[in-house]
N, C-alpha and C positions, 0 to 999 in steps of 0.2 A: 634312241636316247642313250646317253652314256650312263655309266654307273653313278657318277657324281650327280648328274641331273635327276636320276631316279631317286636317289637318297634325299635330295633337296625337296623333291615333290612330295615324298612320303612325310618328311618333316613339316612342310607347310600345311599339308592336310591335317596332320596330327595337332598342330598348333591351333588350326581353325576349329577342329573338333573340341579341343579342350576349352577354347573360348566360348563356343556355343553351349557346351555342357554346363560351364560355370554360370553363364547368363541364365540358364534354366534352373540354376541352384540345385544341381544333381551331383551326387558323388559318382565315381566310376562304377561302384557297385550298384547303385540305384539305376543308372543308365543301362548297365549290362543286364540287369534283371528285366527291365522293361522292354528290351529288344531281343531277349533270348540268347545273349552272348555271354561269354565268361569275362569277369572283371579283369583278369590278366590280359585278355585279348584287347580290351578297350585301352588299358594302360600301354600295351605295346604299340597300338595304333597311334596314341597320343605322343609317344616318344619317337615315332618314325621308324620303328623296328619291324612293323608289319606292312605287307603289301595288301591292303584291304581290297576285297572283292566288291564288285558292283552290287551284288545281292546284300552284302553287309552294310554298304553305304545306304541303301534303301531302308533296311531294318532300323538303322540308327536314326536316319532322318524321320522316319515315322514315329519313333519313340520320342524324338525332340519336337514333333509336330511342325516340321519344316519340310521343304522340298530338297531333294538331293542337290539341286542347283545352288542352294544356299551355302553349301560347303565351298563353292568355288567363286564366291563373290567377295 
């Protein structure tokens, strides 16, 4: 995968995360607290700055009460 494609993938994932978080009416801080991550990490993921790990995808999905698959639909 090229660097441009990797960046686009991170940005799309971040946009999806932001949409799901807002649908659940959670702030970045509330989501971060519920899944044991830092608020700045959540913000970085939403902005496409972070290459999120599978472990953290699962943590965030559990906090949102969704499946990891829901991020990719």
